[in-house]
N, C-alpha and C positions, 0 to 999 in steps of 0.2 A: 539292518535296514529292511523294512517290511514290504516295500514295493520296488520292483526291479525295472531299471530302464531297458527299453527294447532297442535302444539305438546302437550303442557300441560299447565294448568292454572297457576301453580307456575312460569313458565317461563314468561308468560304474565305479571304476577304481578311484577316480577323482572325487566323486561324491562321497564314497565310503571313507576316503582319507579325511575329507572335511568333517564328516560325521564323527569319526573316531577322535579326531583332535579337538573338535569343538564341543561335543556333548559329553555329559557325565558317563563314566564307564559302567556305573551300576544304577539301577533304578532308585529313585528317591521318593520319599513320601509325598511331597508336593512338587509337581512339575514346574520348571522354570517358565514363567509367562512372559511372552514378548508382545508388547502392545504395538499395533500397526494401524496407521490412519491411511485411508484411501478415498477416492472420489467415486467409486462404483456404487452409487446409491440405487435404491429401488427404481426399476424401469430402465436403468442403464444397460445396454446390451452386453457390456463387459462384466456385469456383476455375476452372472452365473459361472463365468469362467474363473474369475478370481475367488469367489466364495467357494466354488467347488474345490479349488486347489487348497484353500485353507482348511476346509472340512476334511479332505483326504489326508493332509499332513497331520492334523490333530488326531484323527482316528488311528493313524499308523504309529504315532509316537507316544510314549508314556512319560518321558522325562522333560520334553519341551512342547509348548503349545503356543499358537498365535491367538491373541485376543484382538479382533479387528473392529474398527469403528469406521463407518462410512460417513463422510462429510461432503456436502455439496461443493462442487468445484469452486464457486465464487466465494465460499466461506473458508476454504481450507487455509489460505494464506493468513487471514486474520487470526484464526484459531491457533495456528501453529506459532505465530509471533507471540500471542498472549501466553501460550504454554511455555515458550522459551523464556519469557520474562519472569515467569513464576517457577522456573526450573522443574517443570513437569511435562516436558516434551515427550512424545511417544518414542519407543525404541526404534521404530521403523516408520518412515513417512513417505508419501507419494511425492514425486518430483518429476519435472521434465528436463532437468539439467540446466545448462546455460548459466547466465548471470544470477538468476534467482538462487540456484544451488550454490554457486561459488561464494556468494556472500555468506551463506551459512557455513561453508567450509572455512573461509577466512576468519569467521567469528568463533571458530572452534566448536561449532554445534554438530557438524557431521564428521564422521571419521572415515578414513579410506578402507576399502574392502580389499585386503591384501591378495586374496585368491584370484581376483580379477586381473591382477598384474602378472599372473602366472598361467598355468595350464587352463584354468577356467575360461579365460578370454577366448580360447579357440572354439568354444562351444556356442558362441553367439554370432549372429550375422555380422559381417563387416559393417562398421559405422554404428552399430547398436550401442557401443560403449562411449563413443566420442562425445556426446553432449554432456556426459558426467565425468569427463576426464580432465584433470587440472594438474599441471606441473608433473605429468607422468604418472599420477596416481588416479585410481578409479573409485568413484564414490557412490555408485548406484547400480543395482541389478535391474536390467530392463525386463519388463514383462511382455511388451509387444512394441512393434515399430509403428511409425506414423508417417504418412505422406499426404501432401495436399495435391489434389488432382482437379481437372476441369471435368465435372460430371456432365453428361450430355444425354438427352433423349434422342437417340439416333433415328427413331421413327419420325419425329418432327423434322429432323434434318432432311430425311428422304422425301417426306410428304411435301415439303416446300422447296425442294430442289436447292438446298443450301449445303455446301460442302463443310465438313468439320474443319475449323480454322487451324492452319498450321502456323500462320503468321499474324502479327498484330493487325495489319491492315485488313487481312481476311476476316479476322474476328470482328472488327468494326463494320465491315460489309455485312457480315452475318447478322449483327445486331439490327442494322437498318432493314434488312430483308425480313426478319421476324417481326419487327415493329410494323412494317407495312402489311404483313399478313395477319396482324391482330394477335400475335403470340408474344408473351413476355420473353425477351431474349435471355436475360440472366436473373435468377432469383437471388436476392441478397437480403439478409436480415442484419442490417448494420447497426441496429440499436445496441447489439452486443459488442460492437467496435472491433473485437479481434477478428470477426468475419471479414470486415472491410480491409483490415490491415493485411490480410493475405494478398489482396490485389496489389497494394503498394510494395510489399516484400518481394512478390514475384516479378513485378516490373523492374525494381531495382536490381534483382538477381539477373534478369535477362539483359538489362542495359549495361550494368557494370561488371557482372561476372562474380563468381563466388569469392575470389580474392578481395574484391572491393568491400563486400559485406563483412568478410572476416576481419579486414583491417579496421572497419568502422566500429566493431565491437571489441577491438583489442585494447585493453587498458593502457598499453604502452604507447598507443597512438596519440600524439599531442594535438592533432587536429581531426578528430573523427567527424564523419558525415559531411565532409567538405567536397567529396567527389561529385562532379556534375551529374552523375547517374541518379542521385537522390532528388535533385530538382527536376530532372527530366522524368523520373518516375511519377512525380506529382502532376506534371503536365499531361502525361499519357493517361493517368487515372481520370483527370477532369475531362479529357478527350472522350473517354468512354461514357462519362455522365452526359456530356453534351450530345453524344450519338444516341442517347436513349437506351443504353444497354440494360439498365436496371428497371425493375418495376416501379410504378408510382408509389411514393411513400416508403421507399426502401430504408431510409434513415430511421424511421420509427418502427420498422418491422423487426422481429427477432429471428433467431436462427431456426426455431421450429416452424414458423410460418413460411420461411423461405424453403425449407425442406418440403413442406406440404405442397408448395407451388410446383416443384419439380416432380414429386411423386404422383401428383394428380394429373400430370400431363399439361399443365398450364404454362410451364416455363421450359425453355429449351436447354438451359445450362445452369450450373451452380458451381462455384469454386469452393471446395470444401475438402475436409480430411477423409481418410479411409473409414473413420468411425461413422461416416454418413450412411454407410450401407445398411446397418441394422435398423436405423430410424426410417429409411426409405422403405424397407421391407415391411415394417410395421404399418405403414400407410397404405402401400399398394404393392404387394409382393409380385403379383402377376405382371404389372408394368415394369418393375425392376428386372424381372427374369427375361422379359421379351424385348425391352426397349432401351434400357439404361446401360451406358458404357462410360469409360473414363478415358480422357485424353490428356496429353501433356499440355502444360501452359504454353500458349503460342510464343514463338520466337519473335523478338522485336527487331525490325530491320535496322541495321547499323549497330546493334548492341554487341557487347563483348562477351556476354554469357552464352554458355552452351545450351543447345536445345534439350540436352539430357540432364541439366542441373535441376534438382528437385528441392522443393521446400518441404521440410519434414524433420524427423527426429525420433524420439521415443514417445509412444502413446502413454503408457504408464511405466514408471521406473520407481525403484524404492531405495531410499538412502537410509543410512544407519546412524543413529545418534551416538555421540561419544559416551553417553551414560548407559547404553544398551548392554544387556548381559553378554558375556563372552561367547555364548552359543549362537548369537544372532546371525552372524554372517553365514555360518554353516547351514543353519536352518533355512535361511532365505534362499540360498543357492539350491539346497535340496528340494525346495518347493518349486522354484521358478525355472530351474534348469532340468526338471524331470521330463521324461517322455510323455507322461499323462498330461502335463501342463502344456507342452508344445503342441500336442495333438488337439487338445481342447481349444486352444487359441486359433489354430488353423481351421478346425471344423466349425467354429463360430463365425468365421468370415473375417477375422482380424489377421494382422500380419505378425507372425511369431518372431520374437527376438532370438529365440533359440534356432540354430541352423538346422536345415535338413527336412523341413516340413512343407516345402512348396507342393509336393505331390499330394499331400493330404488336404489341400484346399480344393473343395468340390465346387465352390462358386466361381464362375469364369471371371467375374469382375475382380474378385479377390486375387485370382491368379494373375490377372493383368497388372494389378497394383503391385503385387509382390515382384513381378518381373521388372517393372519400371523402377522400383526401388533398388533391386539388386543390380540393375544395369546403369543406375544413375552415375553420371560423371562427377557429381558433387551433391552432397546433401546439406542444405543450409537450415539450421534451426531458426524458427520464427523469431523475429526481432523482439516481440513482446516477452519472450522467454530468455533470449540471449542477453538482453539488457538488464541492468539493475532495476529494481522495482519502480522507483519514481520516474526514471527515464523511460522505462517501458510504458508507463501510463501516459507520459507526454507524447510518445510515439503514437499511441492509440488515439489520443485526443487530437493530435496534429493531423492524422489521416482522416479522422471524422470531419475535421474542419475543411479538408480538401474536398471530401465528398459533398459537403453542403455549400461549397464555393464561398466560404466565409474567410478564406485566406488564399493567397496565391502560392503557386509552387515554389517561387523564390523565397517568400516569407516563411513557408513551412520548412524548407531546407535550412534556412538561416537559423530559425528557432531551434531546431533539433541540433544543429552544429554547435550553437552557443551553449545550449544546456549540456550537451555531452562534453564539451571542453571544460565547462565549469564543474560538472559532476563526474566523478570517476565512474566508469562503466561497471567496474567491479570494486565496490568500496572495500576498504581494508577492514571495516567493522560494521556488521549489520545489527549491532546491539541496539536495544531500545534506547530512547533518549535519556531515560533516567540512569541507565548503567553508564553511559558515556559521561553524563554530567557529574555523577558521583566520583568517577575517576579523575575529574578535573577539580573536584572540591567545591562545586556549586550545586544549588538546587535548580531543578527545572520543573515548572508547574503549569497549571491551567485553572481558569475559573470553572466552577462546576455548578450545575443547576440540579436540584434534588429530584425533579420530575423524571428526566431521562435516566438519572442515576438509579431510580427505583424500577423503571419500566422498560428500559432499552438495554438489553444485555451487551450489545456491541459497544455502547457508550461506556458502560462500567468496565468492560474488559480492556478497551483501548486505554482508558484513563489509568487503570491500575498498571498496565504494561509499560506505558511510556513515561509516566510522571512520578516524581517523588514528593510533590508539594501540590496542594490544592487550595484555592480561594473560593469560599462560597460567594456566588454571584450576587444574590439578594438576601439570602436566608439569615445573615447576621446584621443586616441593616435595621435601624430602629423601627421602621414601619412594620415589617413582617414580624419582628420579635416582640413588639409591645402593643398588643391590641388595645390596652387601656393603661392609664397611669399606674394602676396597682396590679397589673397582671402581665405575665410573660408567656410566650409560646415558643418553646425550644425544640419541638419535635423535629422540624426540618433541619435545623442546625445540628442537633444531636446526631441525626442520621448521617450527615456529611462527616462529622468528626469521627464517628464510629467506623465509617468506610475507610477513612484515612488511616486509622489505627490498625484496622484489619490488614491493610495493604502496605504497611510500613511507610506512610507518607506524612510529611509535616502539613500543618494548616496555617495559612495566613488569615487572620480574622479581618473582615472588611464589612463595614467601617463603623467606628464608634460614633463619630461626629461628622455629619454631612448636612448640607442645606436641602438635599433632595430625599425622597422616599422616607419622609417623616410621617408619624401617625397623624390621622386627622384630628384627634383630640388635642394634640400638641399644637398643630398649625392653627386650629380654630379657637384655642383657649386664650385667656387673658391673664397671663401669669406675671407676677412681680419678678424682679431680678433675683431675689432670694429663692423664690419658688423654682425658677428656671435652673438655678445652680443646684438645688436639691434634686430636681428631676434628672439632670445630667449626671450628677455624682452617683445617684442611686443606679442609674442605667449602667454606668461604667463599672461600678463596684459589682453589680449583679452579674453582668455578662462576662466580664474578664475574670471575675472570681469563680464563676461556674466552670470555666475552661482553664483554670490555673494549671499549668504543667502540661496541658494538652494542646494548646494553641501556641505555636512557636513565635509568631509575630503578629502585631496588630497595626492596621492603618488607623491610627488614633484620630487624626483629623484629615479630612478628605476635601480637597478643592476649596481652600479658604481664600485663594487669590483669584480675582476676576481676570478676564482676558487682557485687559489693559494694564495689569500689574497692580491695581488697587486692591484693597481688602474687599472681598465679596460681601455684598449686602445680604445678610441672612438673619434668621430669627435669633441665633446665638450672639451675633455681633450687636444687634439692636438691643437685645434684652439683657446681656451680661457685659458686653464690651469686648475689646480685642483680647483681654486677658482670659477669655474662655479657652483659648488654645493652650496657654500655660497650664490652666487648671486641669484640662482634659488629660494632658500628658502626666501631670503629677498624680491624679487619681488612678490612671492606668498602671503606673509604676507601683502604687500602693496595693492595688488589687492583685498584681502578679509581678513580683520583683524580678523574675527571670525572663519574662517575655520581651522580645525586641519591639521597640515602639517607633513607628514611622509616620512621617508626614507624606501624603500622596497627592499628586496632581497631574493634570494633562497639559499638553502643549508647552511644557517647560523642560523638555529633554535637551534641547540645544542651547544656543545663546540668543538672548533677546530680552525684551522688557519684562515678560512674565517670568522667565527663568531667573532674571536678576532679582525680581521681587521675591521669588521663592527662596533664593539664596539669602537675601537679607532677612527674611522671616526666620529661617532655621539658624542662621548665624546668631540672630538675637536670642533664640532659645538656648543655644549652646552657651552664649555669653552670660546669660542669666542663670545658668545651672539647671535649666529645665531638663528633665530626663528624656532626651530624644536620642535614638540610636541610628536612624537612617532616613533617607528620602526615597520615595517610590516614584519612578518615572513611568507613567502609564504607557506611552508609546502607541497610541492609536494613530496610525499613519497611513499613507497611501503611496502607490507607485507614481502617481502624478506629482506629488510633492514629497519625495523620500527624505528622510532625515539626513542632515549633513553629519557624517560620521565624525569628522574632526571637531565639530562644534559640540556634539554629544560627549566626546572624549574630554574636551576642555571643561565642560560643565561637571562631569563626573569627578575630574581631578580636583576642581576647586571645592566640591563638597567633601571629597575625601580628606582634603587638607584641614577641614574642620573636625576631623575625627569621626566622620559619619560613614556608614555603609550606604551603598546605592543598590537598588534592585529595579529591574525592569518588571513592572507589576501587572500590566494589562495589554500586552502587545497583540495587535492584529493589523493586517496590511490590506487595505482596500484596493481593488483592481478596477473599480467602475470608472475612475477618472483617467485611466491609462489608455494608450493608443495601441493599435495592432490587434492581431488575432488573440483568441483566448490563450493558446499555448505561449504566445509571446508575452502576454501579461503575466501568466503564471511564472515564466522565467524571470521577469522583472521582480515579481513578488519574492521569489526565492532569493534573489540577490539581496533584497532588503533584510529579510530574515537572517540570512547568513552573515551579513555585515554586522548587524547588531549583536548577534550571538558571539561572534569572534571578538568584538569590542568588549563585551562583558567579561570574557576570559582574559583579555589583555589588561584590564584595570583591576587591581587587587581588591579595591573597595566594592566591586560588583559581586554580590553573593547569591543572587537568584535571578532567573530568567523565566518570567511567568507570562503565559498567553491568556487572552480573554476568551476562553473557550478553546476548542481544538478541532472541532469538525464543523464544516459549513452547514450541516444539518441543524445546528443550534447556534446561531450567531445573532447578535443584536443589531448588526449593521443594516440589513435591508429594512427592518422595521423602523430604524432611526432615520435613515436617509430617504426612504421611499423608493430605492432603486435596488435591483438584483445585485448581488455581490457574492464573492467567494473568498473571504479574507483570511482563512485559517489553513493550517498545514495538511489537514485531512479533508477530503471532499465529503459530500452528503452521504456517500455510501461507505465511508470510513476507509477509503483508499488513500494511501499517502500521495501527496502532490509533490512537485519539485521543491516546494518550500520545506517539506519534511526532510527530503534528502539534503537540502542546504543546511538545515539545523543539525542533522546527523553528522554531516561532514565537519561543520564548525566545531561541534562538541567533541569530535574525535581528534581535534587539533589540526584539521585541514584548512 
């Protein structure tokens, strides 16, 4: 070992033993490379600390080295999930512990770090390992600790004769006093949502106490978030809004602008983590040195929580992938438990996870935070980290709705309680949807548009990670494919098929015959029956033949039944007659004998006049020996009129009795016609998605579950209805919504 710890001999022995047992005994030609992902990007005050440790380790070792990649905080989760889906996850990755890490542990992605269950645990500050400890095993090496404090400009308090608030009522009085003096009481950048969630979390902690929050996030709790403290926390939060505690426009301001308000002397307070210090110093080091201090969050009169309970956890911690080299744990501990690293963390103004460095903190604010953290009666991990991903997002959205007064405290508490009871707080499997679906023997897919596929990397990454089947949204319809009677343009369709093949996905071709999106030359032409038959036959032979063996299934005929159950009036019916349907299926079978052939329609999922007409149509095809393999149920539905599951089941079963497969082919769930707050509507949407996915698994004839898109960033619904909507399982920023968690749970068999 080339650098010696200056702390104690036992630690030297510990690290040496790890080094000897974990690293090769002799030098090798090529060092073992350990890939590491972290969030300390350029400009992050922690970057010099972490990168310095990596550089020191790599310079000191010849047999093992770290290869680090910095990824922005908001992108880390998406990139990690994509990497896991493709089995290319890094050896070491940044974590905060809690429910987010536990899902990876339960999914077999992260492995325990055995040394942390032995002597190595003693070299870390108490509670540093708690957020990453599950079932008695420890899964992450902490780099630094984190705590959330009430930052205060003490000079403004003195100037305006306002006492630092020790209680909630005193805090509200301080807000009113600063408002009257023309000073912003509290700087808040709530556009980021996690910043505002700190207020809710602290209020719930002060009102209910640490045991109440621990019970709420306990997967064994059958009724989480039902304690009255959560509703009361929402009421107190809205009380602060009504008292004018936050600056005008706080819901559209970001964290950086709020930090600027405090550092420039325009705001008296800010509720933020210890990491705030570096950014404040970058704005105004002199004001920070002379005026800024940190206070505990005020006690709430009548609350059960202790005044010393702290919201916090680990700032950065690092988990190890199951596929990492055997040297990884020893190398990680050697780097992050070293004297040099602990000293650099302390001197940079952060809170070291390694014990014994309080005296090396030269900044008085850092010293105060370290003391408050060390003396805390309880340390509660932030709810957006202790909860599973989709429920964490619901919590953030719920709290934002409280801040903007678009929901009541009672509604917010009920929404979170219902969603938590429906969704396991620590799901048994955080695998992507495609992995779960494949284990169940079905396909899970989404409609895809070629433009974002080519130009939006997050779109392509999410699609490849989550789905094993794709349907071209428009690129295989006759209009886009056939600019003239004698020419075809396959560029966009080819790109989608190539993407599917590269990522191990099936393709559903959509759609060979439809009354809509037909080329202008066809609609405006004057063709005889024979000419129309020739045009259609040539189209089917050419398109299906081009993709023979590459497209698994085709929607041969789409929406041939009108809403009242009659045959839809269209060019093909008028020009050829009802036999155009039989002919289309026959020609498709001739063009590709192995592709599955489907009839596809909307509003025919349950029982009624239209579904009866569809049943009669396909029963006739089967009876006449026409080659049809299945029926596609589009499932464009809404929470205002959700599908009746028993009716859908009965319809599936009567189609199955004909020997046909059934596939959900175009599902999306509108929320615009629902009632309640956005979180409540998202919870109702999740229920619909989960119910239909479970039904598909329960009916043997159901072989695929396909969404019409997957992100609200690209959905046809607002353009079609003229109203804003969010009908898909991922939001416009590719964050999983409660609907995603519901699908995940259903496909996992829950």
